[in-house]
N, C-alpha and C positions, 0 to 999 in steps of 0.2 A: 622553825624550819624554813630555810630559804626557798625561793621560788623554783629553782632548777638545780638538781643535784645529779652528778654523774655517778652511777653505781657500777661496781664490778660484779658480774654474774659469776658466782663461785661454784655453781653446779648447773649443767645445761638444763635449759627449760625444754620440756617435752615438745617436740615438733620444731624447735628453734635452737637446735644444738650448737650452731655456729655463732650465736650471739654471745659476746663476752662483756659488753658494756651497754648500759641503758641509762636513759635520762628520766629522772623522777621529777614530776611537776604537779603542783596542786591545781585542781580545777575549781573546787569550791569546798564547803565545809564537809561534804559527804564523799566526793570523788577526787581521785588523783589519776594521773596518766603515767604509764611506763612506756617509753619509746625506745626502740632499738637504735643504737648508734653504730652498729656494724652488722654484717650478715644481711638477712632480709630486712626490708623496710616494713615495719609493723609497729603497732602500739596496742597496749591493753588499757582498758579503763578498770580501775580498782576502787573498792569501797572499804572503808574502815568497818569491819564486821561488828565491832562493839557498839556502834551507833544504831544498828538495826537488830542485833542479836547479842545483848549484854552477857548472856550465859555461854557464849562461844569460848571454848577452852580446849586446848590440845597440848600434848607434850612434843617438844621439838627434839627429835632424835639427836643423840650425842654427835653423830657424824656431821649433821648440819650445824650444830652449836660450834663444833671445832672449825668448820669451814668459815663461819662468820666471826670466829673469835669472840663468841658471846660470853659475857660474865653477868652476874646478877646486877651489876651497875651499868651495863650497856644501855645505850639509848636505842632500844629496839622498837620497831613498829611492825604491825601485822596488817596485811590487806588481803582481800579476796578479789579474784578476777570476775568482772561483770560482763555478761553477754547482753549487749544493748538491743532492745526490741523497739517496736513503734512507740510504746509508752513505758514509763519507768516501772509501772506495776507489772507489766509483762516481761520485763528484763529479768534475767536470772543470775544467781550468784553461785560460784563454785566454792563450796565450803570444804571440799576434800583436798584441795591443793592450794593452801595459803601461801602467800608471798611474805617472807620474813626479811626485814631490812635492819641492818646494824648501822645506824647513822654515825657511830663513833669512827668507823673505818670505811664508810660508804660502800658496803658490800650487801649482796642480796642472794637469796636462794628461793626456789619454789619447793616447798615441802609437800611430798606426796604422802597423804595419810592412808593407813590401812582401813578399809571399810569394815573389817571385822572388829577393829578397836573403836570405831566411830560410826555405829549404825544409824545415828541421827543426822549425819552429814551426807549431803548429796552434791553431785556436780552441777545440777541445774535447778536450784530452788528459786521459785519466784520471789522477787522482792516484795510483792504484794502480801505474801504470807507474814511479813515482818513489819509492815507499815500500818499504823493505826490511822483510820480515816475519821 
């Protein structure tokens, strides 16, 4: 994956509905950044959930699969938004609203999962819960 990729936002991100394109860039082996290229000036820090929670699994609703033109062969990546705190251990991860990216067509969506279907996923889980010391 190259250093910076422009992504088309295929479904409005909650709270940032006017944003249509974002820049994806790698920070390190754990974290990446999504920065708005239009609308409000903001960015998100994201984490690959499988590096800290290997059992993380969810179904991508058909609507989002169609928006992203996903196929079983697609180069798809999943990330979760991190709320950065003073320490990495105090920082939290939103497992209820994963960001799904199709690198074949440089598109992305934020999938909002139903808490009834995913009772073990929360919006603000501490990273410390998943890091072995």
